C-alpha positions as CSV (number, residue, x, y, z in Angstrom):
1,M,115.3,93.0,73.3
2,F,111.8,92.8,74.1
3,N,112.0,94.3,77.3
4,E,113.6,97.4,75.8
5,T,111.3,97.9,72.8
6,K,108.2,97.7,75.2
7,F,109.8,100.1,77.4
8,I,110.7,102.9,74.5
9,L,106.9,102.3,73.4
10,I,105.5,102.8,76.6
11,M,107.7,106.3,76.9
12,A,107.1,107.2,73.7
13,T,103.2,107.2,74.6
14,T,102.9,108.4,78.1
15,K,102.3,112.3,78.9
16,L,105.0,113.8,80.7
17,K,103.7,115.6,84.1
18,S,105.3,118.6,85.1
19,A,102.2,120.8,86.7
20,F,100.7,120.4,90.1
21,L,96.8,121.2,91.3
22,V,96.8,121.4,95.2
23,V,93.5,121.9,97.2
24,R,93.1,122.1,100.7
25,V,90.1,120.0,102.3
26,T,89.5,118.6,105.4
27,D,90.7,115.4,106.5
28,K,87.0,113.5,106.3
29,T,86.5,114.9,103.0
30,R,90.1,113.9,101.5
31,T,89.6,110.1,103.4
32,K,85.9,110.0,101.7
33,F,87.3,110.7,98.5
34,H,90.1,108.8,98.7
35,N,88.1,105.4,100.1
36,K,85.6,106.2,97.0
37,A,88.3,106.5,94.6
38,Q,90.3,103.5,95.6
39,K,87.4,101.8,94.0
40,H,88.0,102.9,90.8
41,G,92.0,103.2,90.3
42,N,94.4,105.3,92.2
43,P,93.3,108.3,94.0
44,S,95.6,110.7,91.9
45,E,94.5,108.9,88.9
46,V,90.4,109.3,89.7
47,L,91.7,113.1,90.2
48,R,93.4,113.3,86.9
49,E,90.4,112.4,84.9
50,I,88.1,114.2,86.6
51,V,90.2,117.5,85.7
52,E,90.3,116.5,82.5
53,A,87.0,115.4,81.8
54,F,85.6,119.0,83.3
55,N,88.1,120.4,80.3
56,D,86.7,118.3,78.3
57,D,83.1,119.6,78.7
58,R,82.7,115.5,79.7
59,L,81.5,116.9,83.5
60,T,79.0,119.2,84.3
61,I,78.9,120.1,88.3
62,Q,75.4,120.6,89.7
63,P,74.9,123.4,92.6
64,P,74.2,122.2,95.9
65,V,70.9,123.1,97.4
66,N,72.6,125.2,99.8
67,R,75.0,127.0,97.1
68,K,78.7,128.6,97.8
69,E,77.4,132.2,95.7
70,S,81.0,132.1,94.6
71,L,80.9,129.0,92.7
72,Y,77.2,129.2,91.0
73,H,76.8,132.2,89.5
74,V,73.2,131.5,88.5
75,S,71.0,134.2,88.0
């Protein structure tokens, strides 16, 4: 009975995820991200937290020295 109650509680508090974000990067970039992300958890969880932090205005992206003008509109 305890296990059934625990399972129901977990299911009730977990958000269902049904959408995907897909981005193409080089193998080197992916490997570096996975290696670094694994220090903080599953790479998918880290990426999800980055997206949620960006949406919640908890993440600020600083333009690099060599800007990609299409991404950083600075007057």
